[in-house]
C-alpha angles and dihedrals in degrees: 000000000000094000092045090054091050092050089045090238086124130039132224118219128198115204113206117029104206131116090315107030100047098056090047093050093049093046093053090043089067088070109015139041105264137192115204110203127191131159091220106090092192092054091048091053091052091051091048082058091051094254122134108219090205093056095230101109130049125222092265088070090069097051119108093013125137096215138135117202114208146152092203123110090206089064092043090057090068089071127091101184115051129192115195113205107161123140123270106204132169128245129236091280092054091251122137112272104210096172096105091045096047091043089055089046089054091049092052090045091057092056100031117123133187111285096022124135128221124194122186122210100172115114109252139156117272110281098025097110093053100032101040113014102042096052089054091052092048091051097053097037101042086223129126126235130254098007098053101034139012128230133200139174127218113167119224118246101180115137113207112238092012109123094177103052097050128157094272095048100050123081106247120223109219134182142170142197091249140002094273094052092045091056095047092045091049093049093049094052092045086066091072109017105080092182089063135235137278114220110219118205095235143004091254092053090054091046091050092045091057095045094054093047091072095029090060092052092046094054091046093050088048090057090052090050092051092047089052090056090050095046091047089062088050091049091240122138108237095209089057090049091051093047090054094044092047092066085079110093096231101040112122110234108223127142135209120254147110113314111208137127131095097292122034095036094045113031098068090062089059090056095044090047092056092043091052089051088055091050101260125122108215098215101171095044094047092045090055090048092051091050093051095041088055097052096090094056090043093055092047093050091048090052091051091048091053092048089052093050087054090055095255119157100231098204089053096040127105126211130194117214112199110204133023107182121098094250139005127292097005135101094225113122098170110135093350110179092202082081087065092053090051094047094050092048089053088050085063090050091248115156106236131198120187131200133182132166094212110030127095113240091208092051091049089051093050093046105035107010099247134100132212121259112242115248091244090055097059108127131223098218108063114151091209139011122206115197098202103169128037096228112170095249090058098050096081097045114123136192091274089063095047092046089055093061100037139074122239117292092020128168125235115200111193106188096182096040093243096150102031092115094046118093113253111191102162107023122078100236129202135166136171 
């Protein structure tokens, strides 16, 4: 299989061309013949025109690539090595939503042939690839695993907006269903991952390794968020505490904040779901999740309390929220916890305007029910401003700017601590 791919006698296909799938497909297409498959015909057409629907890659990334973009199963059937990189979200009850993954498994099953390879990159709980995905592929293909086709798992580690830790620069964990498949999968990924690969002993080990990467971060950030609530009652700035503690060589440097996005705010639920299925209640992980999920409401309530202390009539007040994406300098709004801040403010009957230099107003309206305020509609009498996301255009703002858009006795809530070292004489400043 490896030699056939190198000689372009076999094609590699990537199913799901989002933040993860498209960079992988283009990187492989520099050396192999690649099929990029997505069920969204509109996105496929954009990519044919060298446009990244996710806004992460510029047109130059498409140049010199041997790739065919398609939404046709007939075209997908031409591939022999499949990489599945579809999202694995949670539903409204914080339960794993495997519909995209199982749908992609069904699509692959419909075109699967004897001797083909399938590698999953989607984040799942340990056992999902073998217990959930393989039976679907067997059903639609009529083939039997592992005799007729091979399966591997290599979890994605792409970080939206991160231009340093890109696909080629991050060690790639790889695994296979047997020694032969592990060797093939490892060698295929070594073609594009210059940092090298780590060969996990089994698919389940690789699945577990991915799920704890983000679970570890989630729990640590939850601790920082809880500390920030404690230190606020002590009138101590959390960032100053962390700066002091960080001088110790083995202190882990995490910061408080809103925990959203498609990874950290989602992946722990996959692990706790599987743990519960096995009869174990994951207390530490779920406690961290609860803390982080409640941070949006906490920040909104703190803002309202500060406005009341300044004599503001909450029902007549107006607040500007700066930033709506789940992290800085990206267009991605998936699972943005800024939406929780906005919803809680509205629960207090606060009038809220939202701005963001990267987010799509239509996407925000579709996902969360609110739109962005046009730049020429920014007011000069806000009772509070919440800087929720540390987008680059916000970093250099000073008190003079915030005074120009606020009423007297206004509140400035700085979630990320961007302005904590800047003098604030007139505004009532607060950060986590």
